[in-house]
BANUMAR-743122 format. One record per residue (C-alpha): residue in three letters; x, y, z. Coordinates in steps of 0.5 Angstrom, whole numbers, always signed. Layout:
BEGIN
PT vonu     u     v     w
PT  ala     X     Y     Z
...
# end
This chain:
BEGIN
PT vonu     u     v     w
PT  met   -74   +31   +15
PT  lys   -73   +29    +7
PT  ser   -66   +30    +3
PT  lys   -65   +29    -3
PT  gln   -61   +22    -4
PT  gly   -54   +24    -5
PT  asn   -48   +18    -6
PT  tyr   -42   +20   -10
PT  ile   -39   +17   -15
PT  ser   -32   +17   -15
PT  ile   -29   +17   -22
PT  arg   -22   +17   -25
PT  ser   -23   +20   -32
PT  thr   -17   +22   -37
PT  val   -14   +28   -36
PT  ala   -13   +32   -42
PT  ile    -8   +39   -41
PT  ser   -15   +42   -42
PT  ile   -17   +39   -35
PT  ile   -10   +40   -32
PT  ser   -11   +47   -33
PT  ile   -18   +47   -30
PT  val   -15   +43   -24
PT  ser   -10   +49   -22
PT  thr   -15   +55   -23
PT  tyr   -22   +52   -19
PT  phe   -18   +51   -12
PT  ile   -21   +44   -12
PT  ala   -18   +36   -10
PT  ile   -19   +30    -6
PT  gln   -18   +23    -7
PT  leu   -24   +19    -5
PT  thr   -27   +13    -7
PT  asn   -33   +10    -3
PT  lys   -33    +3    -4
PT  ser   -39    +2    +0
PT  thr   -43    +6    -6
PT  pro   -47    +1   -11
PT  glu   -47    +7   -15
PT  ser   -40    +9   -15
PT  ser   -35    +7   -21
PT  ser   -29    +8   -23
PT  ile   -25    +9   -30
PT  ser   -18   +10   -29
PT  glu   -13   +13   -35
PT  asn    -5   +14   -33
PT  thr    -3   +21   -35
PT  ala    +4   +22   -34
PT  asn    +5   +17   -30
PT  cys    +0   +19   -25
PT  lys    -8   +19   -24
PT  tyr   -13   +24   -22
PT  asp   -20   +23   -19
PT  ile   -26   +26   -19
PT  leu   -31   +25   -15
PT  arg   -39   +28   -17
PT  leu   -45   +28   -13
PT  ser   -51   +22   -16
PT  gly   -58   +22   -14
PT  tyr   -61   +27   -20
PT  arg   -63   +26   -27
PT  tyr   -58   +30   -31
PT  val   -53   +33   -28
PT  met   -46   +30   -24
PT  pro   -44   +37   -19
PT  val   -36   +36   -19
PT  met   -34   +37   -12
PT  val   -27   +35   -11
PT  ile   -21   +33   -16
PT  glu   -14   +30   -14
PT  asp    -9   +28   -17
PT  glu    -6   +22   -14
PT  cys    +1   +24   -15
PT  glu    +5   +28    -8
PT  ser    +8   +34   -12
PT  gln   +15   +33   -12
PT  asp   +16   +41   -11
PT  leu   +13   +39    -4
PT  asp   +19   +35    -2
PT  pro   +23   +41    +1
PT  ile   +17   +43    +6
PT  lys   +15   +35    +7
PT  glu   +23   +33    +9
PT  lys   +22   +39   +15
PT  val   +16   +36   +17
PT  asn   +18   +30   +18
PT  lys   +24   +32   +21
PT  val   +20   +36   +26
PT  ile   +16   +29   +27
PT  glu   +22   +25   +28
PT  glu   +26   +29   +33
PT  phe   +19   +29   +38
PT  lys   +18   +22   +37
PT  ala   +25   +21   +38
PT  ser   +24   +24   +45
PT  gly   +19   +21   +47
PT  glu   +14   +26   +47
PT  leu   +11   +24   +41
PT  ile    +8   +17   +40
PT  ser    +5   +18   +33
PT  ala    +3   +24   +27
PT  ser    +0   +25   +21
PT  val    +0   +29   +16
PT  tyr    -5   +32   +10
PT  met    -3   +39    +7
PT  lys    -5   +42    +0
PT  asp    -3   +48    -4
PT  phe   -10   +51    -8
PT  ser    -6   +55   -11
PT  lys    -3   +50   -16
PT  asn    -7   +44   -14
PT  glu    -1   +40   -11
PT  trp    -1   +37    -4
PT  phe    +4   +32    +0
PT  gly    +3   +28    +5
PT  ile    +6   +24   +12
PT  asn    +3   +18   +15
PT  glu    -3   +22   +12
PT  gly    -8   +16   +12
PT  glu    -7   +13   +20
PT  lys   -13   +14   +24
PT  phe   -14   +19   +30
PT  asn   -20   +20   +34
PT  ser   -23   +27   +31
PT  gly   -26   +29   +39
PT  ser   -29   +36   +37
PT  leu   -27   +36   +29
PT  leu   -33   +33   +29
PT  lys   -37   +39   +30
PT  val   -36   +41   +24
PT  pro   -40   +36   +19
PT  glu   -46   +37   +25
PT  leu   -45   +44   +23
PT  phe   -46   +42   +16
PT  cys   -52   +38   +18
PT  phe   -55   +43   +22
PT  leu   -54   +48   +16
PT  lys   -57   +43   +11
PT  met   -63   +42   +16
PT  asn   -64   +48   +15
PT  glu   -64   +48    +8
PT  glu   -70   +43    +8
PT  his   -74   +47   +14
PT  pro   -72   +55   +13
PT  gly   -72   +58   +20
PT  leu   -70   +53   +23
PT  leu   -64   +57   +26
PT  ser   -69   +61   +29
PT  lys   -71   +56   +33
PT  lys   -70   +56   +40
PT  leu   -67   +51   +46
PT  thr   -66   +52   +53
PT  tyr   -61   +48   +57
PT  ser   -65   +46   +62
PT  his   -61   +41   +65
PT  pro   -54   +39   +65
PT  phe   -51   +34   +61
PT  asn   -48   +27   +64
PT  thr   -42   +27   +60
PT  asp   -34   +23   +62
PT  lys   -31   +28   +58
PT  lys   -26   +34   +61
PT  pro   -23   +38   +56
PT  ile   -17   +41   +57
PT  phe   -17   +47   +52
PT  leu   -24   +51   +56
PT  ser   -27   +57   +53
PT  lys   -34   +60   +54
PT  ser   -40   +56   +56
PT  ile   -47   +57   +55
PT  gln   -51   +58   +62
PT  leu   -54   +54   +65
PT  gly   -62   +56   +65
PT  his   -62   +60   +59
PT  thr   -65   +60   +52
PT  tyr   -61   +60   +45
PT  thr   -62   +60   +38
PT  ile   -60   +54   +35
PT  lys   -56   +60   +30
PT  glu   -52   +62   +37
PT  leu   -51   +54   +40
PT  leu   -47   +53   +33
PT  thr   -44   +59   +34
PT  tyr   -42   +56   +41
PT  met   -40   +50   +39
PT  ile   -36   +53   +33
PT  thr   -32   +59   +36
PT  tyr   -32   +57   +43
PT  ser   -32   +49   +42
PT  asp   -37   +48   +47
PT  asn   -39   +41   +49
PT  asn   -45   +44   +52
PT  ala   -48   +48   +47
PT  thr   -46   +42   +42
PT  met   -50   +37   +47
PT  leu   -56   +41   +47
PT  leu   -56   +41   +39
PT  asn   -54   +33   +39
PT  ala   -61   +32   +42
PT  asn   -64   +36   +37
PT  ile   -60   +33   +31
PT  asp   -63   +30   +26
PT  leu   -59   +23   +26
PT  met   -60   +21   +19
PT  ala   -58   +27   +16
PT  phe   -53   +28   +19
PT  gln   -50   +21   +18
PT  lys   -51   +23   +11
PT  val   -46   +28   +11
PT  phe   -41   +23   +12
PT  ala   -45   +19    +6
PT  asp   -45   +25    +2
PT  leu   -38   +26    +2
PT  gly   -35   +19    +1
PT  leu   -33   +17    +9
PT  asn   -37   +12   +13
PT  ala   -42   +15   +17
PT  pro   -40   +15   +25
PT  asp   -43   +10   +30
PT  ser   -49   +13   +34
PT  lys   -46    +8   +40
PT  ser   -40   +10   +40
PT  val   -36   +15   +44
PT  asp   -31   +18   +38
PT  tyr   -30   +17   +31
PT  pro   -24   +16   +28
PT  ile   -22   +19   +22
PT  ser   -15   +20   +18
PT  ala   -12   +27   +16
PT  lys   -13   +26    +9
PT  asp   -20   +25   +11
PT  cys   -22   +29   +15
PT  ser   -19   +34   +11
PT  ile   -25   +34    +6
PT  phe   -29   +38   +11
PT  met   -25   +44    +9
PT  arg   -24   +42    +3
PT  val   -31   +42    +0
PT  leu   -33   +49    +5
PT  ile   -27   +53    +2
PT  asn   -30   +51    -5
PT  ala   -37   +52    -3
PT  thr   -39   +44    -6
PT  tyr   -43   +42    -2
PT  leu   -46   +48    +2
PT  thr   -49   +53    -1
PT  lys   -45   +59    -2
PT  glu   -48   +63    +3
PT  asp   -47   +58    +8
PT  ser   -41   +56    +7
PT  glu   -39   +63    +8
PT  phe   -43   +63   +15
PT  ala   -39   +57   +17
PT  ala   -32   +59   +15
PT  glu   -34   +65   +19
PT  leu   -36   +61   +25
PT  leu   -29   +57   +23
PT  ala   -25   +64   +23
PT  gln   -27   +66   +30
PT  ser   -25   +60   +33
PT  asp   -22   +62   +39
PT  phe   -16   +56   +40
PT  lys    -8   +60   +39
PT  asp    -4   +54   +42
PT  gly    -3   +51   +35
PT  phe    -2   +53   +28
PT  phe    -4   +60   +30
PT  lys    +1   +61   +36
PT  asn    +6   +64   +32
PT  leu    +3   +67   +27
PT  pro    +1   +74   +25
PT  asp    -4   +76   +28
PT  asn    -8   +79   +23
PT  leu    -7   +73   +18
PT  arg   -14   +69   +16
PT  met   -15   +62   +19
PT  val   -21   +58   +19
PT  his   -20   +52   +23
PT  lys   -22   +48   +28
PT  phe   -19   +43   +34
PT  gly   -21   +37   +37
PT  glu   -18   +33   +43
PT  ala   -19   +26   +46
PT  gly   -15   +21   +50
PT  asn   -15   +18   +57
PT  gly   -11   +22   +61
PT  ile    -5   +17   +60
PT  glu    -5   +17   +52
PT  asn    -8   +24   +49
PT  glu   -10   +27   +42
PT  leu    -9   +33   +39
PT  asn   -10   +36   +32
PT  glu   -12   +41   +28
PT  thr   -15   +43   +20
PT  ala   -14   +49   +17
PT  val   -15   +54   +12
PT  ile   -10   +59   +11
PT  tyr   -10   +65    +7
PT  leu    -3   +68    +5
PT  thr    -3   +74    +0
PT  asn    -2   +71    -6
PT  arg    -4   +64    -5
PT  thr    -8   +59    +0
PT  tyr    -7   +52    +3
PT  leu   -10   +48    +8
PT  leu    -7   +44   +13
PT  thr    -8   +38   +17
PT  val    -5   +35   +23
PT  met    -6   +30   +28
PT  thr    -2   +28   +34
PT  lys    -2   +23   +40
PT  gly    +3   +23   +46
PT  lys    +1   +24   +53
PT  asp    +2   +32   +54
PT  phe    -3   +36   +52
PT  lys    +2   +42   +52
PT  lys    +8   +39   +48
PT  leu    +3   +37   +43
PT  ser    +0   +44   +41
PT  gln    +8   +46   +40
PT  ile    +8   +40   +35
PT  leu    +2   +43   +32
PT  ser    +5   +50   +32
PT  gln   +12   +48   +29
PT  ile    +9   +44   +23
PT  ser    +4   +50   +22
PT  asp   +10   +55   +22
PT  ile   +15   +51   +18
PT  val    +9   +51   +12
PT  tyr    +8   +58   +14
PT  gln   +15   +61   +13
PT  cys   +16   +56    +6
PT  leu   +10   +59    +3
PT  gln   +10   +66    +5
# end
């Protein structure tokens, strides 16, 4: 498959008042510096004791498309929310029900964010299905009609994964289009659909998604992909900004994620009619488990992103932690 060379250049540029205005108008943000990319360069200037990072796509002759912009400093205006979330985390840790947690929250309406232990890496689990979705949509750009290709689920896949949060799955002996398999993979987090897609993915194209977004590419021999809450949030951010996929593909991907039937985390206590684009992931060995969720949540007058990664013994307790943190952020922002 032919694909454009697309490494990103992280440029910290002078931020004048006009740029700050643009940043607050457009809902784009993240601090990412791809040190492994030879083409990357960084120019920094301190403005009001804080810096901005601008992540640009290279590989073009003239244009330098902007992907995301991030204020390096956490917002003090979000400190009350951060303190409440941190209190919940510490209470669960004190009770022994939580080993570790990481939080990244972004208020798109004001381009403000806060993090709690946001750099610690957790196993991604099914969160990795989001960049896989991106990959197939990119492959379809290069080969129009790919999503209509039919694949048959002809034999069971050998796997040692035993998911706790089970939903619908494709049926043995049935044939599905790649578009239908993507729906099963995202909406129902179906591992059988995912493994059938894995057998037909362009590995180089998949790894390129991560390189494009300034992240280390997954090791094809590894069973998981450790990632931090802040880095994991980049997938949702470029999706909602429609800065990586086409606008049409971004809308399609967001629609699939909005239909996710996982309701034991962020969504548990929120209004049924609330719009949320989200994906969860579980990992662990039965003794030490991880449950993570990343979401963009749409309120009447503001939109925010929340990613929470947790590690503990009991999946049910971890889902309660996701729910409580989500409740706090929602109640403070609505």
